[in-house]
PDB file with SEQRES, HELIX, SHEET and CRYST1 records, atoms N, CA, C and O in Angstrom:
SEQRES   1 A   33  MET GLU HIS LEU ASP ARG ASP TRP ILE GLU LEU LEU GLN          
SEQRES   2 A   33  GLU ALA LYS ASN LEU GLY LEU SER LEU GLU ASP VAL LYS          
SEQRES   3 A   33  GLN PHE LEU GLU SER CYS ASP                                  
HELIX    1 AA1 GLU A    2  ASN A   17  1                                  16    
HELIX    2 AA2 LEU A   22  CYS A   32  1                                  11    
CRYST1    1.000    1.000    1.000  90.00  90.00  90.00 P 1           1          
ATOM      1  N   MET A   1      -6.763 -28.123  -5.022  1.00  0.00           N  
ATOM      2  CA  MET A   1      -6.843 -27.729  -6.425  1.00  0.00           C  
ATOM      3  C   MET A   1      -7.187 -26.240  -6.544  1.00  0.00           C  
ATOM      4  O   MET A   1      -6.701 -25.537  -7.429  1.00  0.00           O  
ATOM      5  N   GLU A   2      -8.034 -25.792  -5.630  1.00  0.00           N  
ATOM      6  CA  GLU A   2      -8.434 -24.389  -5.675  1.00  0.00           C  
ATOM      7  C   GLU A   2      -7.238 -23.475  -5.427  1.00  0.00           C  
ATOM      8  O   GLU A   2      -7.120 -22.403  -6.022  1.00  0.00           O  
ATOM      9  N   HIS A   3      -6.357 -23.921  -4.537  1.00  0.00           N  
ATOM     10  CA  HIS A   3      -5.172 -23.124  -4.225  1.00  0.00           C  
ATOM     11  C   HIS A   3      -4.303 -22.962  -5.466  1.00  0.00           C  
ATOM     12  O   HIS A   3      -3.768 -21.885  -5.726  1.00  0.00           O  
ATOM     13  N   LEU A   4      -4.170 -24.037  -6.223  1.00  0.00           N  
ATOM     14  CA  LEU A   4      -3.366 -24.001  -7.437  1.00  0.00           C  
ATOM     15  C   LEU A   4      -3.951 -22.994  -8.419  1.00  0.00           C  
ATOM     16  O   LEU A   4      -3.220 -22.226  -9.045  1.00  0.00           O  
ATOM     17  N   ASP A   5      -5.278 -23.004  -8.549  1.00  0.00           N  
ATOM     18  CA  ASP A   5      -5.941 -22.070  -9.454  1.00  0.00           C  
ATOM     19  C   ASP A   5      -5.634 -20.633  -9.052  1.00  0.00           C  
ATOM     20  O   ASP A   5      -5.379 -19.778  -9.900  1.00  0.00           O  
ATOM     21  N   ARG A   6      -5.661 -20.383  -7.749  1.00  0.00           N  
ATOM     22  CA  ARG A   6      -5.398 -19.027  -7.277  1.00  0.00           C  
ATOM     23  C   ARG A   6      -3.964 -18.624  -7.627  1.00  0.00           C  
ATOM     24  O   ARG A   6      -3.712 -17.496  -8.051  1.00  0.00           O  
ATOM     25  N   ASP A   7      -3.033 -19.556  -7.444  1.00  0.00           N  
ATOM     26  CA  ASP A   7      -1.641 -19.277  -7.799  1.00  0.00           C  
ATOM     27  C   ASP A   7      -1.527 -18.960  -9.278  1.00  0.00           C  
ATOM     28  O   ASP A   7      -0.800 -18.048  -9.673  1.00  0.00           O  
ATOM     29  N   TRP A   8      -2.249 -19.718 -10.097  1.00  0.00           N  
ATOM     30  CA  TRP A   8      -2.219 -19.502 -11.548  1.00  0.00           C  
ATOM     31  C   TRP A   8      -2.719 -18.118 -11.899  1.00  0.00           C  
ATOM     32  O   TRP A   8      -2.120 -17.414 -12.711  1.00  0.00           O  
ATOM     33  N   ILE A   9      -3.833 -17.732 -11.272  1.00  0.00           N  
ATOM     34  CA  ILE A   9      -4.416 -16.420 -11.551  1.00  0.00           C  
ATOM     35  C   ILE A   9      -3.428 -15.325 -11.173  1.00  0.00           C  
ATOM     36  O   ILE A   9      -3.247 -14.360 -11.915  1.00  0.00           O  
ATOM     37  N   GLU A  10      -2.793 -15.477 -10.019  1.00  0.00           N  
ATOM     38  CA  GLU A  10      -1.805 -14.485  -9.593  1.00  0.00           C  
ATOM     39  C   GLU A  10      -0.648 -14.438 -10.574  1.00  0.00           C  
ATOM     40  O   GLU A  10      -0.166 -13.362 -10.930  1.00  0.00           O  
ATOM     41  N   LEU A  11      -0.204 -15.614 -11.011  1.00  0.00           N  
ATOM     42  CA  LEU A  11       0.913 -15.682 -11.952  1.00  0.00           C  
ATOM     43  C   LEU A  11       0.561 -14.979 -13.254  1.00  0.00           C  
ATOM     44  O   LEU A  11       1.362 -14.215 -13.791  1.00  0.00           O  
ATOM     45  N   LEU A  12      -0.632 -15.238 -13.756  1.00  0.00           N  
ATOM     46  CA  LEU A  12      -1.052 -14.627 -15.016  1.00  0.00           C  
ATOM     47  C   LEU A  12      -1.215 -13.119 -14.866  1.00  0.00           C  
ATOM     48  O   LEU A  12      -0.867 -12.365 -15.775  1.00  0.00           O  
ATOM     49  N   GLN A  13      -1.737 -12.680 -13.735  1.00  0.00           N  
ATOM     50  CA  GLN A  13      -1.883 -11.244 -13.506  1.00  0.00           C  
ATOM     51  C   GLN A  13      -0.513 -10.582 -13.434  1.00  0.00           C  
ATOM     52  O   GLN A  13      -0.313  -9.498 -13.982  1.00  0.00           O  
ATOM     53  N   GLU A  14       0.421 -11.229 -12.764  1.00  0.00           N  
ATOM     54  CA  GLU A  14       1.788 -10.723 -12.664  1.00  0.00           C  
ATOM     55  C   GLU A  14       2.408 -10.618 -14.049  1.00  0.00           C  
ATOM     56  O   GLU A  14       3.048  -9.620 -14.381  1.00  0.00           O  
ATOM     57  N   ALA A  15       2.213 -11.655 -14.848  1.00  0.00           N  
ATOM     58  CA  ALA A  15       2.749 -11.665 -16.209  1.00  0.00           C  
ATOM     59  C   ALA A  15       2.158 -10.515 -17.009  1.00  0.00           C  
ATOM     60  O   ALA A  15       2.866  -9.855 -17.769  1.00  0.00           O  
ATOM     61  N   LYS A  16       0.867 -10.274 -16.840  1.00  0.00           N  
ATOM     62  CA  LYS A  16       0.215  -9.189 -17.565  1.00  0.00           C  
ATOM     63  C   LYS A  16       0.800  -7.851 -17.137  1.00  0.00           C  
ATOM     64  O   LYS A  16       1.014  -6.967 -17.967  1.00  0.00           O  
ATOM     65  N   ASN A  17       1.060  -7.704 -15.837  1.00  0.00           N  
ATOM     66  CA  ASN A  17       1.651  -6.473 -15.323  1.00  0.00           C  
ATOM     67  C   ASN A  17       3.016  -6.229 -15.951  1.00  0.00           C  
ATOM     68  O   ASN A  17       3.407  -5.085 -16.188  1.00  0.00           O  
ATOM     69  N   LEU A  18       3.740  -7.319 -16.218  1.00  0.00           N  
ATOM     70  CA  LEU A  18       5.071  -7.201 -16.798  1.00  0.00           C  
ATOM     71  C   LEU A  18       5.013  -7.073 -18.313  1.00  0.00           C  
ATOM     72  O   LEU A  18       6.044  -6.910 -18.965  1.00  0.00           O  
ATOM     73  N   GLY A  19       3.804  -7.148 -18.875  1.00  0.00           N  
ATOM     74  CA  GLY A  19       3.654  -7.000 -20.312  1.00  0.00           C  
ATOM     75  C   GLY A  19       3.919  -8.277 -21.076  1.00  0.00           C  
ATOM     76  O   GLY A  19       4.192  -8.246 -22.275  1.00  0.00           O  
ATOM     77  N   LEU A  20       3.837  -9.405 -20.382  1.00  0.00           N  
ATOM     78  CA  LEU A  20       4.052 -10.681 -21.061  1.00  0.00           C  
ATOM     79  C   LEU A  20       2.739 -11.180 -21.648  1.00  0.00           C  
ATOM     80  O   LEU A  20       1.668 -10.969 -21.080  1.00  0.00           O  
ATOM     81  N   SER A  21       2.839 -11.833 -22.775  1.00  0.00           N  
ATOM     82  CA  SER A  21       1.651 -12.432 -23.379  1.00  0.00           C  
ATOM     83  C   SER A  21       1.487 -13.853 -22.869  1.00  0.00           C  
ATOM     84  O   SER A  21       2.389 -14.399 -22.234  1.00  0.00           O  
ATOM     85  N   LEU A  22       0.340 -14.447 -23.145  1.00  0.00           N  
ATOM     86  CA  LEU A  22       0.101 -15.824 -22.740  1.00  0.00           C  
ATOM     87  C   LEU A  22       1.129 -16.745 -23.380  1.00  0.00           C  
ATOM     88  O   LEU A  22       1.567 -17.718 -22.765  1.00  0.00           O  
ATOM     89  N   GLU A  23       1.513 -16.437 -24.614  1.00  0.00           N  
ATOM     90  CA  GLU A  23       2.535 -17.233 -25.301  1.00  0.00           C  
ATOM     91  C   GLU A  23       3.856 -17.179 -24.535  1.00  0.00           C  
ATOM     92  O   GLU A  23       4.523 -18.200 -24.365  1.00  0.00           O  
ATOM     93  N   ASP A  24       4.230 -15.990 -24.076  1.00  0.00           N  
ATOM     94  CA  ASP A  24       5.472 -15.849 -23.309  1.00  0.00           C  
ATOM     95  C   ASP A  24       5.423 -16.717 -22.059  1.00  0.00           C  
ATOM     96  O   ASP A  24       6.397 -17.385 -21.711  1.00  0.00           O  
ATOM     97  N   VAL A  25       4.284 -16.696 -21.396  1.00  0.00           N  
ATOM     98  CA  VAL A  25       4.123 -17.485 -20.172  1.00  0.00           C  
ATOM     99  C   VAL A  25       4.244 -18.972 -20.487  1.00  0.00           C  
ATOM    100  O   VAL A  25       4.899 -19.721 -19.762  1.00  0.00           O  
ATOM    101  N   LYS A  26       3.603 -19.390 -21.580  1.00  0.00           N  
ATOM    102  CA  LYS A  26       3.658 -20.809 -21.959  1.00  0.00           C  
ATOM    103  C   LYS A  26       5.092 -21.230 -22.245  1.00  0.00           C  
ATOM    104  O   LYS A  26       5.535 -22.289 -21.802  1.00  0.00           O  
ATOM    105  N   GLN A  27       5.814 -20.397 -22.986  1.00  0.00           N  
ATOM    106  CA  GLN A  27       7.207 -20.724 -23.307  1.00  0.00           C  
ATOM    107  C   GLN A  27       8.038 -20.792 -22.036  1.00  0.00           C  
ATOM    108  O   GLN A  27       8.890 -21.669 -21.891  1.00  0.00           O  
ATOM    109  N   PHE A  28       7.791 -19.868 -21.119  1.00  0.00           N  
ATOM    110  CA  PHE A  28       8.521 -19.846 -19.859  1.00  0.00           C  
ATOM    111  C   PHE A  28       8.281 -21.134 -19.074  1.00  0.00           C  
ATOM    112  O   PHE A  28       9.218 -21.735 -18.549  1.00  0.00           O  
ATOM    113  N   LEU A  29       7.019 -21.550 -19.001  1.00  0.00           N  
ATOM    114  CA  LEU A  29       6.692 -22.765 -18.253  1.00  0.00           C  
ATOM    115  C   LEU A  29       7.308 -23.991 -18.910  1.00  0.00           C  
ATOM    116  O   LEU A  29       7.772 -24.898 -18.219  1.00  0.00           O  
ATOM    117  N   GLU A  30       7.317 -24.024 -20.232  1.00  0.00           N  
ATOM    118  CA  GLU A  30       7.906 -25.166 -20.929  1.00  0.00           C  
ATOM    119  C   GLU A  30       9.409 -25.222 -20.684  1.00  0.00           C  
ATOM    120  O   GLU A  30       9.991 -26.303 -20.594  1.00  0.00           O  
ATOM    121  N   SER A  31      10.031 -24.055 -20.576  1.00  0.00           N  
ATOM    122  CA  SER A  31      11.476 -24.032 -20.342  1.00  0.00           C  
ATOM    123  C   SER A  31      11.796 -24.447 -18.908  1.00  0.00           C  
ATOM    124  O   SER A  31      12.927 -24.833 -18.615  1.00  0.00           O  
ATOM    125  N   CYS A  32      10.816 -24.373 -18.018  1.00  0.00           N  
ATOM    126  CA  CYS A  32      11.029 -24.756 -16.618  1.00  0.00           C  
ATOM    127  C   CYS A  32      10.908 -26.260 -16.427  1.00  0.00           C  
ATOM    128  O   CYS A  32      11.425 -26.806 -15.452  1.00  0.00           O  
ATOM    129  N   ASP A  33      10.239 -26.922 -17.338  1.00  0.00           N  
ATOM    130  CA  ASP A  33      10.011 -28.364 -17.185  1.00  0.00           C  
ATOM    131  C   ASP A  33      11.298 -29.154 -17.139  1.00  0.00           C  
ATOM    132  O   ASP A  33      11.266 -30.378 -17.013  1.00  0.00           O  
TER     133      ASP A  33                                                      
END                                                                             
C-alpha cells in the first residue's frame, strides 16, 4: 500500500509540473477506467 501512495505522490507532482490541476488529474483517471 505504501508503494501505491508513493506512486500517487509522484503522479501528482508530475501533474503539478505540467500545470495540471487536481480536477484535470481526476478527469484523466476517470477516462482511464
